[in-house]
N, C-alpha and C positions, 0 to 999 in steps of 0.2 A: 411748600405746597406739596400735595399728595395728588398725582394724576392717576385715577383709576383707568382701567381699560375703556370702561365707557366713557370716560373723559376725553381719552385720546381719540377714540372713534368718532366723537362728536366735533372733533376740530374739523374747520374747513380743510381742503385739500392741501393748499399751498402751506398753510400754518403747520398741519401735522408733518409735512415734508421737511420743513425747517427744523422742527422740535426734534423729531427722530433721528434726522441726520445729525443732529448736534450731539447726541448721545455718545457717540464713539470717541468723541475727543478729537485732538490734531490728527490729521490725516496728510500723508504725502500729496504733492501736487505734481502731476505727471502730464506731458502730451505724448499722445500715442500717434507716431507718424506712419502712414500706410501708402500705397500707391494701386492703383488697380491695372489690370491688363491692357489697359488702353493709355496708360500714362497718366491719368488724372491723379494729383496728390490730395492727400487727406490729413487733417489735424485735428485731434480730439482732446480736450482736458479730461483725466481720469483721476479720481482721488480714491480708488479701490485697488491700487497695485499693491501686492505684498510678497514678502520673501516665501519661497516655498522648499527650497533646499539649497545646499552650497556644492554639493558633489553627486550628481551634475549640477551645475547653477541653474536652478529653475525659478521663475517668476510667474505669479498668478495675478488675474485682475478679474473683476465682476463688470460685464457689461449689461446696461439695462436691458428689459425685454425687447425681443425683435419684433414688436407689434407695429414699429413703423420703421422706415429705411434707416439702417444703422450702417453706414459706409464704412467706419472703422472695422466693425465685425465682420461684414461681408468681405472686405478686402483682405483680412487676415484669412478667412476660410479659403478664399480663392487662390491667394498667392504663397501663403504660408509665412510671410515675412512681415516685421514691424519693428519699430523702434521706440525705446521709452527714453523721454527726454525731461530731466527734472526742471522744474519751474524755478526761478531765481527773482530777486526783488525788481531786477531790471525789466522783465517781461510778463509779470503776472497779469496786468490789466489785458495785454494781449492774449495771453493764454485763456483768460478768462471769456473772451469774446468768442473763442472757438467753440463754446458751448450753444452759440444760436445756430439756427437752422440754416443749412447752404445746400444748393442743389449738389448732385453728383459732380457737375462740371465746373463748378466753383470751388476753388482752392482757399482752404482756410490761411494758408500760408500767405497768399496774396492779400486777401481780404484783412488780415490783422498786420501785415507788415514784417512777419516773421520770415526768415531766409531758410529755404531748403537747402540742404548740402547732402551729396553723396559721399560716403566713406568707404574704403576698401571694397569697391564694386559692389556693396550691399543694395538689394532691389528697393528696399524702403528708404525715404528721406528722414535725415536727421535735422533737429533744429539748431541752425548755427549758432544762436545766442545761448543755447544751454550749455552749462558748464560742466555736467555731468549726464551723460547719455550712453546707451548701449544698444546694440542690435539683439534681435530676439527672433529664433526661430520656432514657430508654431510647432507645438507637440500634440495637444489634445484639447478638447473642450467638452464640458458637461453642461446640459441644459437642467437647471435647478427647477424642478416641478413646482415647490412650494410658492414660487412668485414670479416664475416666467424668465428669470435672469439667466446669463450665460457666464460660466465660468472658464475662462481662457488660460490655458498653461503653456508657457514657452521657455526654451532653454536659451539662456544668454551666451552669446558668441564674443563679440568685440565689446570693448568699454574703453570710453573716451572721457577723461577726467582730468583738471587742472592739476598739474604737478605738486603744488603747495597743499592740495587738500589731501593727500594720501601718507598718513603716517607710517613709521619703520615697521610696525606690527600687522599692517593692512587697513588699519581703520581709516574710513573715510570721514574727515571732519566737514559734516555739510554746512556748518556755520560759516566755515572758510569760503564756501560757494554761494554765500548770501541765498542758500535755498529758503524757500517759503513753504508754509505749512497751510492745508485747509481746514476750517471747521464749517460744519453745515454744508449748505450749498454756495455760499457766496462771500465768506470772510476769509481773508488771508492774513496770515502773521509771520513774523520774524521770529526766531528763536534765540535763547540765551542758553549755552551749556552750562549745567551745573558742576558736573565732574564725571570723569571716568572712574569707576570703582573697580576694586580687586575683584578677581574670580570668586564668587560666593562658596565657601566651605561651612560645614556645620561646626559649631563649637569653637569659633575662632575669636569670640569677643568683641567682633568689630563694632558692633553698637553699644 
């Protein structure tokens, strides 16, 4: 099938959202943990986390337009701290439920049965059930005028991961952690690793 720009524009809002969100393929599923200055905890699932640099260790994510209350974004700007917690097979349904709208004084931790834990005196809460999680200090954000979204950039400080998932060369085997991926807005997937390939060089005859 061929979808023209006119066809895409004619789709109803929900259908277009599912369709366009599916185009980018498998995405990481992460829970963003924050806390405001009154101690209210917040947890939100985000599928837009991406690697930005290794030295210093930077991570970025896209937050939807701030046209309504965005507790995660507001907490990050106010406190400067947040956690990123990978979603695994044991908690994906609870993680998805955090996308529902809750009042500021309602904790998604309590609402979904996930457990908040505080590690190394970090200000923001982690998800105890996550098997790969890290603390992040806010560095900067940029408002993207093209569609009103917010690019949030942070520096990773502490990382917590199951011992058996880290290989000798530093590679983290996400499959060993039962990590799940997202496509579209609501489809969750398990993964199967095909192979780790050698560093690519020209004229190696690898293929």
